[in-house]
C-alpha positions as CSV (number, residue, x, y, z in Angstrom):
1,M,74.1,22.6,-38.7
2,I,74.8,19.2,-39.8
3,P,78.2,19.8,-41.1
4,K,78.2,16.3,-43.0
5,Y,75.3,17.4,-45.2
6,R,76.3,20.8,-45.8
7,K,79.8,19.8,-46.9
8,Q,78.3,17.0,-49.2
9,F,75.8,19.4,-50.9
10,N,78.5,22.2,-51.5
11,Q,80.8,19.6,-53.1
12,E,78.0,18.4,-55.5
13,F,76.5,21.8,-56.0
14,S,76.9,23.1,-59.6
15,Q,75.1,25.8,-61.7
16,E,74.0,23.0,-64.0
17,K,72.1,21.3,-61.1
18,Y,70.7,24.6,-60.0
19,S,69.1,25.1,-63.7
20,Q,67.9,21.5,-63.5
21,L,66.3,22.0,-60.2
22,K,64.4,24.9,-61.6
23,E,63.6,23.4,-64.7
24,I,61.9,20.3,-63.1
25,L,60.0,22.5,-60.7
26,A,58.7,24.5,-63.9
27,Q,57.9,21.2,-65.6
28,K,55.9,19.9,-62.7
29,G,54.0,22.9,-62.0
30,G,53.6,23.9,-65.9
31,I,54.7,27.3,-64.8
32,T,58.0,29.0,-63.8
33,P,58.3,30.1,-60.1
34,A,57.6,33.7,-60.0
35,F,59.9,34.1,-56.9
36,R,63.7,33.3,-56.4
37,I,64.3,29.7,-55.8
38,S,67.2,29.3,-53.4
39,E,70.3,27.1,-54.6
40,S,70.5,25.3,-51.3
41,P,68.2,23.8,-48.8
42,L,68.6,24.5,-45.0
43,F,70.3,21.7,-43.1
44,L,69.1,21.7,-39.6
45,S,69.7,19.4,-36.6
46,N,67.2,17.3,-34.8
47,E,68.1,19.3,-31.7
48,F,67.1,22.4,-33.5
49,K,63.7,20.8,-34.7
50,N,62.9,19.7,-31.1
51,K,63.1,23.2,-30.0
52,L,61.0,24.3,-32.9
53,L,58.2,21.7,-32.0
54,D,58.6,22.6,-28.3
55,A,57.9,26.4,-29.1
56,S,55.0,25.5,-31.6
57,E,53.3,23.1,-29.2
58,S,53.5,25.6,-26.4
59,I,51.9,28.4,-28.7
60,I,49.2,26.1,-29.9
61,D,48.5,25.2,-26.3
62,Q,48.3,29.0,-25.3
63,I,46.1,29.8,-28.2
64,K,43.7,27.0,-27.6
65,E,43.2,28.5,-23.9
66,L,42.3,32.1,-25.1
67,P,38.8,32.9,-24.8
68,A,36.7,33.1,-28.0
69,E,35.8,36.6,-27.1
70,V,39.5,37.7,-27.3
71,L,39.9,36.3,-30.6
72,H,36.7,37.9,-31.7
73,K,38.3,41.4,-31.0
74,A,41.0,40.8,-33.4
75,V,38.6,41.0,-36.5
76,P,37.9,44.5,-37.7
77,D,34.2,45.0,-37.8
78,N,34.3,46.1,-41.5
79,C,36.1,42.7,-42.4
80,R,33.7,40.3,-40.5
81,V,32.5,37.4,-42.4
82,P,29.3,35.3,-41.1
83,H,29.4,31.8,-40.1
84,D,32.6,31.7,-38.3
85,T,34.3,28.3,-37.2
86,N,35.6,27.2,-33.9
87,Q,39.2,26.8,-35.1
88,P,41.0,27.5,-38.3
89,H,41.9,24.8,-41.1
90,F,45.5,26.2,-41.3
91,F,48.2,27.2,-38.9
92,T,51.6,28.5,-40.0
93,I,54.4,29.9,-37.8
94,D,57.4,31.7,-38.7
95,F,60.7,31.2,-36.8
96,G,64.0,33.2,-37.3
97,I,67.0,31.2,-36.9
98,C,69.1,32.9,-34.2
99,R,72.0,32.6,-31.8
100,S,71.2,32.8,-28.0
101,E,73.2,34.7,-25.5
102,N,74.8,31.4,-24.3
103,G,76.0,30.6,-28.0
104,E,73.4,28.1,-28.9
105,I,71.4,28.2,-32.2
106,E,67.7,28.6,-31.5
107,P,64.4,29.6,-33.0
108,Q,62.8,32.9,-32.3
109,L,59.3,33.2,-33.1
110,I,58.7,36.0,-36.1
111,E,54.9,35.8,-36.6
112,L,52.2,33.2,-37.1
113,Q,49.1,32.8,-39.3
114,A,45.9,31.0,-39.9
115,F,46.3,31.3,-43.7
116,P,47.4,28.8,-46.2
117,S,50.9,29.1,-47.4
118,L,52.7,27.1,-50.3
119,Y,51.8,23.5,-49.2
120,A,51.6,21.9,-52.6
121,F,54.7,23.8,-53.8
122,Q,56.8,22.8,-50.7
123,K,56.2,19.3,-51.0
124,T,57.1,19.4,-54.8
125,F,60.2,21.5,-54.0
126,E,61.3,18.8,-51.2
127,D,60.9,16.1,-53.7
128,T,62.8,17.9,-56.4
129,F,65.5,18.7,-54.1
130,C,66.0,15.0,-53.5
131,E,65.6,14.1,-57.4
132,V,68.6,16.4,-58.1
133,Y,70.7,15.4,-55.1
134,P,69.8,11.8,-54.2
135,F,71.6,11.8,-51.0
136,L,69.0,14.2,-49.4
137,S,66.4,11.2,-49.6
138,E,67.7,9.6,-46.4
139,I,66.9,12.8,-44.4
140,K,63.7,13.9,-46.1
141,N,60.2,14.3,-44.6
142,K,59.1,10.9,-43.3
143,M,55.4,11.6,-44.3
144,P,54.6,9.5,-47.6
145,H,53.5,11.4,-50.5
146,D,50.0,9.7,-50.5
147,E,49.6,10.6,-46.7
148,F,50.3,14.2,-47.4
149,K,47.8,14.3,-50.4
150,N,45.2,12.7,-48.1
151,H,45.6,15.1,-45.3
152,L,45.1,18.2,-47.8
153,K,42.2,16.3,-49.8
154,K,40.4,15.6,-46.6
155,L,40.9,19.3,-45.3
156,I,40.1,21.1,-48.7
157,V,37.9,18.9,-50.7
158,G,36.3,16.9,-47.7
159,D,33.4,14.5,-49.1
160,E,32.6,17.0,-51.9
161,N,33.1,16.4,-55.7
162,P,36.3,18.4,-56.5
163,E,34.3,20.2,-59.3
164,H,32.3,22.0,-56.4
165,V,35.4,22.9,-54.8
166,I,37.6,26.1,-56.0
167,L,41.0,27.8,-55.1
168,L,39.9,31.5,-54.8
169,E,42.3,34.3,-55.6
170,I,42.4,37.8,-57.3
171,F,43.9,37.7,-60.5
172,P,45.6,34.5,-59.7
173,E,47.6,34.3,-62.9
174,K,49.4,37.5,-61.8
175,Q,50.3,36.3,-58.1
176,K,53.9,35.2,-57.4
177,T,52.5,32.1,-56.0
178,A,50.7,30.9,-59.1
179,I,53.0,27.7,-59.3
180,D,51.3,26.6,-55.9
181,F,48.0,27.0,-57.4
182,A,48.7,25.0,-60.4
183,L,50.1,22.1,-58.2
184,T,47.3,22.3,-55.9
185,E,44.9,21.8,-59.0
186,Q,47.0,18.9,-60.0
187,L,47.0,17.4,-56.6
188,L,43.4,17.8,-55.6
189,G,41.6,18.0,-59.1
190,I,40.1,21.4,-58.2
191,K,40.0,24.5,-60.3
192,T,41.6,28.0,-59.5
193,V,38.9,30.8,-60.0
194,C,39.5,34.6,-59.9
195,L,37.2,36.5,-57.5
196,T,36.0,38.6,-60.4
197,K,34.8,35.4,-62.4
198,V,32.6,34.1,-59.5
199,K,28.7,34.6,-60.1
200,K,26.2,34.9,-57.3
201,E,22.5,34.0,-57.4
202,D,20.5,34.4,-54.2
203,R,22.7,32.6,-51.4
204,K,24.6,30.3,-53.9
205,L,27.9,30.9,-55.7
206,F,29.0,29.5,-59.2
207,Y,31.9,29.7,-61.6
208,E,32.0,28.8,-65.2
209,N,33.6,25.6,-66.4
210,D,33.4,24.4,-70.0
211,G,30.7,26.6,-70.7
212,K,28.4,25.7,-68.0
213,L,27.8,27.2,-64.5
214,V,28.9,25.0,-61.5
215,E,28.1,25.5,-58.1
216,I,30.7,26.4,-55.6
217,K,30.2,24.5,-52.3
218,R,33.7,24.8,-50.6
219,I,36.3,27.6,-51.1
220,Y,40.1,27.1,-50.7
221,N,40.5,30.7,-49.9
222,R,43.8,32.4,-50.8
223,V,42.5,35.9,-50.9
224,I,43.6,38.2,-48.2
225,F,40.4,39.9,-47.3
226,D,41.8,43.4,-46.2
227,E,43.5,43.8,-49.3
228,L,40.5,44.0,-51.6
229,D,39.8,47.6,-50.8
230,R,43.3,48.5,-52.0
231,I,42.5,47.3,-55.7
232,P,40.8,50.2,-57.5
233,D,37.7,49.4,-59.5
234,L,37.9,45.5,-58.4
235,K,34.5,44.1,-59.7
236,A,34.2,41.1,-57.1
237,G,31.8,38.5,-58.0
238,F,30.3,38.7,-54.2
239,D,31.3,40.4,-51.1
240,F,32.8,38.2,-48.4
241,R,30.5,39.7,-45.7
242,E,27.4,38.4,-47.5
243,D,25.3,35.4,-46.0
244,I,26.3,32.8,-48.7
245,D,25.9,29.1,-48.8
246,V,29.3,28.1,-48.9
247,K,32.1,26.3,-46.8
248,W,35.3,28.4,-46.1
249,I,38.6,26.7,-46.1
250,T,39.8,28.5,-43.9
251,H,37.2,31.1,-42.8
252,P,38.5,34.6,-43.5
253,N,38.1,35.7,-39.8
254,W,41.0,33.5,-38.9
255,F,43.3,35.6,-41.0
256,F,42.9,38.2,-38.1
257,K,42.7,36.1,-35.3
258,I,45.8,34.1,-35.7
259,S,48.3,37.1,-36.5
260,K,50.5,39.3,-34.9
261,F,47.4,40.4,-32.8
262,L,48.3,37.5,-30.6
263,L,52.2,38.2,-30.1
264,P,51.7,40.3,-27.0
265,M,49.9,37.5,-25.4
266,L,52.3,34.6,-26.0
267,K,55.1,33.4,-23.6
268,H,58.0,31.1,-24.2
269,Q,61.9,31.4,-24.2
270,F,61.6,31.3,-28.1
271,V,58.9,34.0,-28.2
272,P,60.5,37.7,-28.2
273,K,58.4,40.1,-26.1
274,S,55.9,42.1,-27.8
275,Y,53.6,44.9,-26.9
276,F,50.7,46.8,-28.8
277,L,51.8,50.2,-29.7
278,H,49.5,52.0,-27.5
279,E,50.7,49.9,-24.6
280,F,54.5,50.1,-25.0
281,P,55.8,50.7,-21.5
282,E,58.2,53.6,-20.7
283,H,60.7,51.4,-19.3
284,E,61.3,49.7,-22.6
285,N,64.0,51.3,-25.2
286,L,62.4,51.7,-28.5
287,E,65.7,50.9,-30.1
288,N,65.3,47.4,-29.3
289,F,62.2,46.7,-31.1
290,V,60.8,46.4,-34.6
291,L,57.5,48.2,-35.4
292,K,55.0,46.0,-37.4
293,P,51.3,46.7,-38.6
294,L,49.1,43.9,-37.4
295,F,47.6,42.8,-40.5
296,S,50.4,43.2,-43.3
297,F,51.6,40.4,-45.7
298,A,55.1,39.7,-46.9
299,G,56.8,42.2,-44.6
300,S,55.1,45.3,-46.0
301,G,55.1,48.1,-43.5
302,V,57.8,46.7,-41.3
303,N,60.0,49.4,-39.7
304,L,63.3,47.9,-38.4
305,N,64.3,51.3,-36.7
306,P,61.5,53.0,-35.6
307,T,61.8,56.5,-33.8
308,K,59.6,58.3,-31.3
309,E,58.6,60.7,-34.0
310,I,57.4,57.8,-36.2
311,T,55.5,56.0,-33.5
312,E,53.9,59.3,-32.2
313,A,52.6,60.1,-35.7
314,I,50.7,56.8,-35.9
315,E,47.0,57.5,-35.2
316,D,45.8,53.9,-34.8
317,K,48.3,52.6,-32.5
318,E,46.2,49.4,-31.5
319,N,46.8,48.3,-35.0
320,Y,50.6,48.0,-34.6
321,I,52.9,46.1,-32.3
322,L,56.4,46.5,-31.2
323,Q,58.3,43.2,-31.2
324,R,61.6,42.9,-29.6
325,K,64.5,42.5,-32.1
326,V,66.2,39.2,-32.8
327,T,69.3,38.7,-34.6
328,Y,69.4,36.2,-37.4
329,E,72.8,34.1,-37.4
330,P,74.4,33.7,-40.6
331,I,75.2,29.9,-40.3
332,F,74.4,28.6,-43.9
333,E,77.6,28.5,-45.7
334,D,77.7,28.9,-49.7
335,I,80.4,27.6,-52.1
336,N,82.2,30.9,-51.8
337,G,82.6,30.6,-47.9
338,E,80.0,33.4,-47.5
339,F,77.2,32.7,-45.1
340,S,73.3,33.3,-45.3
341,K,70.8,33.9,-42.7
342,A,67.4,32.2,-42.7
343,E,63.7,31.8,-41.2
344,I,61.7,28.7,-41.4
345,R,57.8,28.3,-41.5
346,L,56.2,25.4,-40.2
347,L,53.1,24.5,-42.2
348,Y,50.4,22.8,-40.0
349,I,46.8,21.8,-41.3
350,W,44.0,21.6,-38.6
351,H,41.2,19.0,-39.4
352,E,37.8,19.9,-38.1
353,N,36.9,18.2,-34.7
354,E,40.5,17.5,-34.1
355,D,42.0,18.6,-30.9
356,R,45.5,19.7,-32.6
357,P,46.9,20.7,-35.9
358,V,49.2,18.3,-38.0
359,L,52.5,19.4,-39.1
360,L,52.7,18.6,-43.0
361,E,55.8,20.5,-44.2
362,N,58.1,23.4,-43.9
363,L,59.1,26.4,-45.8
364,G,62.5,28.2,-45.5
365,R,63.7,31.6,-46.8
366,M,67.2,32.5,-47.0
367,T,68.9,36.0,-47.2
368,K,72.1,37.9,-47.0
369,A,70.1,41.2,-46.3
370,A,68.7,42.8,-43.3
371,M,65.1,41.6,-43.9
372,V,64.3,37.9,-44.9
373,N,62.8,39.2,-48.3
374,V,64.6,38.5,-51.5
375,D,63.8,42.1,-52.7
376,F,66.5,43.4,-50.3
377,N,69.3,41.1,-51.7
378,K,72.0,42.0,-54.1
379,K,71.2,40.8,-57.5
380,D,74.4,38.4,-57.8
381,A,73.9,36.9,-54.1
382,I,73.5,33.2,-53.9
383,W,71.9,31.0,-51.1
384,I,69.2,33.4,-51.0
385,G,65.1,33.0,-51.8
386,S,62.6,30.1,-51.1
387,S,64.1,27.0,-49.6
388,N,63.1,24.0,-47.8
389,A,64.5,22.5,-44.5
390,F,66.0,19.1,-44.0
391,F,66.6,17.8,-40.6
392,G,69.0,15.1,-39.2
393,E,71.4,13.9,-36.7
């Protein structure tokens, strides 16, 4: 995948430059990333990028055609939040980088979400790669930094005073994504607030800033709602299901609507066949499928080798899918001549009253293990972890 840039990067790479990359990121964020930073970006061809965009545009078209009542069914009754919106503010879509039966490198859909990802961090990550390896600037994202910032500001802050806009999370300082929160604060001038620190009076929410109570009018929501019940003795400042006078960015119901719930409904050559577990047909072979819970995060609960005993023991089969296995192709060569596999997440935002989302950035994840999760890698492996993709030629 773009051999010219891979060769130049591997020739220029050094442990000193890798340390420099991490140090600049920590300096910019004011905090060290709590997840592993890959030594290398992904180099992908424009031909591959066109395949990604073709699949994404088709998926967006299909989602737009779905009746509202179908999407409504995705939201569990105990998680339904009032004042739903017509469309989400965020749309992210993950593709594995695979090899087709005819030998071509192609994307295969892994999952999709209407939940914010590391938008601020990934832009900073891309810029930092270009600082440490200046030759990368010739193939970097064409969107200027100001345009990127204005898109996020329009979406998250809108016409509101940033003082009345918060990034909401549970114990944000303990989250692996804390550096993205810090960079978002810098970019937009908003505060990160823990759910336990929010105060509610009648239908209004407040947080404390410099000793005074400030009304919250817009929430950039980073809380995964269905995880709240798993935190013992959590003293939340309010219940998401209450009728409150606040604007959600994005509305929590969309976490469920744009999710693995949609996979069995989507059709495209780069979309592996999926079934709800309770609808899995007898003619299919279980060995060819991966078992996934509908509403898990960061790969939790995924079973790469489900058996009949495992699937039959599941009581709430409607909350699981079986997705046809895809094979990630190891094509990203490291300095030792070994190869990593990867997946790429496209980071879209969806402005209100606009027909289609806007692609802002991408997020890459590299691995040498069976799952694209750094916890599954050997400790001394390289070319693994969080990355960013550059496209060219």
